[in-house]
Legacy VTK file of the C-alpha trace (Angstrom):
# vtk DataFile Version 3.0
C-alpha trace
ASCII
DATASET POLYDATA
POINTS 168 float
94.185 55.286 160.746
95.830 53.560 157.776
95.930 50.234 159.641
92.219 50.528 160.533
91.273 51.108 156.863
93.426 48.175 155.766
91.857 45.904 158.400
88.370 46.997 157.326
89.160 46.195 153.670
90.407 42.735 154.637
87.295 42.039 156.732
84.966 43.133 153.906
86.872 41.002 151.402
86.725 37.976 153.702
82.968 38.408 154.194
82.403 38.677 150.437
84.509 35.597 149.758
82.602 33.674 152.443
79.238 34.659 150.966
80.229 33.995 147.360
82.238 30.794 147.733
79.610 28.543 149.280
78.963 25.664 146.902
75.638 24.584 145.473
74.556 21.079 146.343
73.741 19.928 142.801
76.742 21.156 140.868
74.838 24.098 139.407
73.169 22.454 136.425
70.075 24.666 136.125
69.231 26.307 132.800
69.899 30.031 132.316
66.516 30.827 130.845
63.794 32.159 133.097
60.927 29.858 134.051
57.944 31.372 132.290
55.480 29.327 134.372
56.065 31.433 137.506
54.347 34.671 138.460
57.678 36.353 139.062
58.101 40.104 138.787
61.760 41.100 138.613
62.836 43.826 140.997
63.362 47.238 139.446
66.977 48.432 139.310
68.187 51.967 138.621
70.625 52.541 135.762
72.717 55.270 137.409
76.205 54.206 136.314
78.907 54.787 138.907
76.456 55.080 141.810
74.863 52.523 144.097
71.769 51.020 142.503
68.340 51.364 144.043
66.524 48.034 143.958
62.787 47.495 144.270
61.490 44.501 146.183
60.804 41.363 144.143
57.293 39.926 144.039
55.611 36.677 143.163
57.218 33.275 143.126
60.872 33.282 142.079
62.040 31.381 139.033
63.615 27.982 139.548
66.081 28.915 136.788
68.857 31.481 136.756
67.606 34.810 135.430
69.939 37.526 134.190
69.087 40.957 132.860
71.461 43.686 131.748
70.439 47.017 133.254
73.443 48.803 131.734
75.311 47.176 128.851
79.034 47.713 129.309
81.484 48.544 126.551
84.756 47.273 128.012
86.448 43.897 128.225
84.151 40.851 128.410
84.119 38.529 131.431
84.789 34.852 130.774
84.800 31.834 133.096
88.520 32.206 133.894
88.420 35.970 134.539
89.281 37.715 137.762
86.702 40.406 138.419
86.579 43.693 140.250
82.950 44.471 141.056
80.522 46.475 143.099
77.491 44.443 144.120
74.306 44.438 146.163
72.811 41.213 147.543
69.109 41.064 148.389
67.060 38.074 149.543
63.972 37.335 147.455
61.800 36.181 150.361
61.821 39.486 152.213
63.330 42.004 149.769
66.029 42.979 152.267
69.562 43.958 151.326
71.925 41.548 153.074
75.220 42.930 151.813
76.497 45.750 149.620
80.021 46.681 148.600
78.707 50.191 147.978
78.188 50.624 151.747
81.921 50.261 152.369
82.917 52.226 149.287
85.252 49.362 148.348
84.991 47.110 145.329
85.552 43.376 145.664
88.062 41.404 143.565
87.979 37.630 143.071
88.321 34.894 140.442
84.958 34.054 138.868
85.836 30.358 139.113
85.847 30.589 142.930
82.299 31.809 143.588
78.765 30.380 143.604
77.439 28.695 140.470
74.882 31.446 139.906
77.713 33.938 139.352
79.778 31.458 137.329
76.849 31.027 134.941
75.391 34.526 135.122
78.445 36.778 134.701
80.275 35.455 131.597
79.511 37.675 128.620
79.093 40.757 130.803
81.315 43.694 129.856
83.208 46.205 131.980
81.031 49.186 132.767
77.902 47.036 132.790
75.296 46.468 135.487
73.535 43.112 135.593
70.627 41.834 137.656
70.942 38.168 138.629
68.135 36.168 140.231
69.810 33.036 141.536
67.744 30.037 142.628
68.853 28.129 145.735
70.344 25.287 143.659
72.870 27.746 142.174
73.394 29.661 145.418
73.587 28.224 148.916
71.038 25.417 148.572
69.381 23.675 151.476
72.089 24.671 153.967
72.194 28.446 153.486
75.251 30.452 154.519
75.648 33.090 157.221
72.741 35.539 156.890
71.316 33.594 153.917
68.566 31.183 154.942
68.254 27.682 153.552
66.620 27.485 150.114
66.752 31.272 149.619
66.579 32.812 146.158
69.240 35.502 145.816
68.984 38.810 143.990
72.331 40.321 143.011
72.947 43.569 141.192
76.502 43.484 139.888
78.476 46.403 138.453
81.491 45.066 136.564
84.357 47.487 137.155
87.314 45.540 135.751
88.063 42.220 134.077
91.547 40.687 134.206
LINES 1 169
168 0 1 2 3 4 5 6 7 8 9 10 11 12 13 14 15 16 17 18 19 20 21 22 23 24 25 26 27 28 29 30 31 32 33 34 35 36 37 38 39 40 41 42 43 44 45 46 47 48 49 50 51 52 53 54 55 56 57 58 59 60 61 62 63 64 65 66 67 68 69 70 71 72 73 74 75 76 77 78 79 80 81 82 83 84 85 86 87 88 89 90 91 92 93 94 95 96 97 98 99 100 101 102 103 104 105 106 107 108 109 110 111 112 113 114 115 116 117 118 119 120 121 122 123 124 125 126 127 128 129 130 131 132 133 134 135 136 137 138 139 140 141 142 143 144 145 146 147 148 149 150 151 152 153 154 155 156 157 158 159 160 161 162 163 164 165 166 167
């Protein structure tokens, strides 16, 4: 039983790393401010700290810029570009409002260096504090671009809800 749990943890970690480490095609140079010219309505996110968030489906046209919104403001250590993070997360695709992946489903957090993931996380997580929950709307240029990755279609806008558990 112990071996099966260990194997499951490794498989989940490998899937997360695969999803998060795909590179953007333009070097991730988009601005962090939301594009006010779109008719975007951010998905609703519950603020139930310590429990899996419920996320409403997005609507309208997504922003072409990275959008970040703190749902819960943390009080612990602050994430910086060189931090290693332990997080819980949910990934939803904007186009259909479907959850593609969630660490909450496995009950296991994910740990990785912020410098090794997609540009949308590298730009959207710094400044977040432990104990916080942040909504990120990541345009394709800061996610998986024109090629997509695994279950993520080409040119897909990503919706992440990230709970920052630990910064090191």
